[in-house]
C-alpha positions in Angstrom: 0.9 -12.7 -24.8 2.4 -13.4 -21.4 2.5 -10.3 -19.1 6.3 -10.0 -17.8 5.9 -6.8 -15.9 4.7 -7.0 -12.2 3.3 -4.0 -10.4 2.4 -4.2 -6.7 0.3 -1.4 -5.0 0.1 -0.1 -1.5 -3.6 0.6 -0.4 -4.0 3.5 2.0 -2.8 6.8 0.5 -1.9 5.1 -2.8 -5.2 3.7 -4.0 -7.8 4.4 -1.5 -8.7 7.1 1.1 -9.8 5.5 4.3 -8.7 8.3 6.5 -12.2 8.9 7.8 -12.7 5.3 8.8 -9.2 5.0 10.4 -9.6 8.1 12.5 -13.2 7.2 13.6 -12.1 3.7 14.5 -9.3 5.0 16.6 -11.8 7.2 18.4 -14.0 4.4 18.9 -11.2 2.3 20.5 -9.9 5.1 22.9 -13.4 5.9 24.0 -14.1 2.1 24.7 -11.2 2.2 27.1 -12.4 5.6 28.5 -9.1 7.4 27.2 -8.8 10.7 25.4 -8.4 10.2 21.6 -5.0 11.7 20.2 -5.2 14.5 17.8 -6.0 13.4 14.3 -2.8 14.6 12.9 -0.9 12.5 15.4 -2.8 9.4 14.1 -2.4 10.3 10.4 1.3 10.6 10.8 1.3 6.8 11.8 -0.9 5.7 9.0 1.0 2.9 6.8 2.3 1.3 9.9 0.6 -1.8 11.5 -2.1 -1.1 14.0 0.0 -2.5 16.9 2.9 -0.1 16.0 0.4 2.8 15.7 -1.0 2.0 19.3 2.3 1.8 20.8 3.4 5.1 19.5 0.2 6.8 20.6 1.1 5.9 24.1 -0.6 2.6 24.8 1.1 0.1 27.0 2.4 -2.9 25.1 0.3 -5.2 27.4 -2.9 -3.6 26.2 -2.1 -2.9 22.5 -3.9 -5.9 21.1 -7.0 -5.2 23.1 -7.1 -1.9 21.3 -6.3 -3.5 18.0 -9.4 -6.0 18.6 -11.7 -3.0 19.4 -10.5 -1.1 16.4 -11.1 -4.1 14.1 -14.7 -4.6 15.4 -15.6 -1.1 14.3 -13.7 -1.2 11.1 -15.7 -4.1 9.8 -18.7 -1.8 10.0 -17.1 1.5 9.0 -14.6 0.6 6.2 -17.1 0.2 3.3 -19.2 3.4 3.7 -16.1 5.5 4.8 -13.4 4.6 2.1 -13.2 6.0 -1.3 -10.9 5.8 -4.2 -8.2 8.5 -4.5 -8.2 10.4 -7.8 -7.4 8.3 -10.8 -6.6 5.3 -8.6 -9.3 3.1 -10.3 -8.0 4.2 -13.7 -4.6 3.3 -12.4 -5.6 -0.2 -11.6 -7.4 -0.8 -14.9 -4.4 0.6 -17.0 -1.9 -1.5 -14.8 -3.7 -4.7 -15.4 -3.9 -4.2 -19.1 -0.1 -4.7 -19.4 1.1 -6.1 -16.2 0.5 -8.7 -13.5 -1.0 -6.7 -10.5 -1.0 -7.2 -6.7 -1.6 -5.5 -3.4 1.1 -5.3 -0.6 -0.3 -3.6 2.5 0.0 -3.4 6.3 -3.8 -3.4 6.5 -5.5 -6.6 7.4 -5.6 -8.6 4.3 -9.1 -10.2 5.0 -10.7 -6.7 5.3 -8.6 -5.3 2.3 -10.1 -8.0 0.2 -13.6 -7.4 1.4 -13.1 -3.7 0.6 -11.6 -4.2 -2.7 -14.4 -6.6 -3.7 -17.0 -4.1 -2.5 -15.1 -1.5 -4.8 -15.3 -4.0 -7.6 -11.6 -4.1 -8.4 -10.5 -7.2 -6.6 -10.6 -9.3 -9.8 -7.7 -7.3 -11.2 -5.3 -8.4 -8.6 -3.5 -11.7 -8.8 -2.2 -11.5 -5.2 -3.0 -9.6 -2.0 -0.5 -9.7 0.9 -1.8 -8.1 4.3 -0.5 -7.8 7.8 -1.5 -11.3 9.0 0.3 -13.0 5.9 3.9 -11.9 7.2 6.0 -12.0 10.2 7.8 -8.6 9.4 5.6 -5.8 7.7 6.9 -3.1 5.5 9.5 -1.6 5.6 10.8 -5.1 5.7 11.0 -6.8 2.3 9.1 -9.8 3.3 5.8 -8.6 2.2 6.9 -7.9 -1.4 9.0 -11.1 -1.5 6.1 -13.1 -0.4 3.9 -11.6 -3.1 6.5 -12.5 -5.8 6.8 -16.0 -4.5 3.0 -16.4 -4.7 3.3 -15.0 -8.1 5.9 -17.4 -8.9 8.2 -14.8 -10.0 11.5 -13.2 -9.0 12.6 -9.5 -8.4 13.8 -7.9 -11.5 13.9 -4.4 -13.3 10.5 -5.2 -14.5 8.9 -5.4 -11.0 7.6 -2.4 -9.4 6.1 -1.1 -6.0 3.9 1.8 -5.9 3.5 3.5 -2.4 2.9 6.7 -0.7 5.5 6.4 2.1 9.2 5.7 2.5 8.3 2.3 4.1 6.9 1.2 0.7 10.1 2.4 -1.0 12.6 0.9 1.5 10.6 -2.4 1.2 11.0 -2.2 -2.5 14.7 -1.4 -2.5 15.5 -4.1 0.0 13.5 -6.6 -2.1 15.7 -5.5 -5.3 12.8 -4.1 -7.2 11.8 -0.6 -8.3 9.8 1.6 -6.2 7.6 4.7 -7.3 6.6 7.1 -4.7 3.3 8.9 -4.9 2.3 12.2 -3.2 -1.4 11.2 -3.0 -1.1 9.9 0.5 0.6 10.4 3.9 4.2 10.6 3.0 5.7 14.0 2.8 7.3 15.1 -0.4 10.7 16.0 1.3 10.9 12.5 2.8 9.8 10.7 -0.5 12.3 12.5 -2.4 15.1 11.1 -0.2 13.9 7.5 -0.4 12.6 7.2 -3.8 14.2 7.4 -7.3 10.8 8.0 -8.9 8.1 10.3 -7.6 4.7 11.0 -9.2 1.6 12.8 -8.0 -0.7 9.8 -8.1 -1.0 6.2 -9.0 -2.1 6.8 -12.5 0.9 8.9 -13.1 3.1 6.1 -11.7 1.7 3.6 -14.1 2.3 5.9 -16.9 5.9 6.5 -15.9 6.3 2.6 -15.8 4.9 2.4 -19.3 7.3 5.1 -20.5 10.2 3.5 -18.8 9.4 0.1 -20.4 8.9 1.9 -23.9 12.6 3.4 -23.5 14.0 0.1 -22.4 12.4 -1.7 -25.4 13.9 0.9 -27.9 17.2 0.7 -26.3 17.2 -3.2 -26.6 16.1 -2.9 -30.3 18.8 -0.5 -31.0 21.4 -2.9 -29.5 20.0 -5.5 -32.0 20.6 -3.4 -34.9 
């Protein structure tokens, strides 16, 4: 049977925890340029944004940002696999989602490294599409990454298309792309912020998947009642 539901996942804070790798690579880059590394909480507050945005907001001059990004990526290639793990119930969420929906990833991480990482974690085969930073002009919270994912999946925004993410950037992107957003509390977004920007809020990705299944079940029952 053809799957009509589409579920798009964010990565960091939604499916994976790569905080250790991210912090270490920022430390590597600041040390490389002989500058003091910002406090970990300051860096973590920016996770979810593209690297260039993060460095700018950590005080790096715009003319030097891409030099820092290059050094970060050199180290991330080596550190990402051993320093990244699934968040609780994330792998189960991926498997359950792919059992009834078409599944993709929309992230501000570099797509190339994201694919390598997901292949290493043995889940890439579940995903039909992966949109990373290098695939778009405007990253989240702009709707372009979601719209590009839907374009590649040859489908359109509808009530049966969902974005699961841990920050308001994911939710704003979903709303502006005219799809549903489910915020999760497993990552970097604060509960108070997510309550303001998300209609649906769950503890983790698996809870979000089960919410979507429940929503679909209620919708089907409603449609059947209308036919009676």
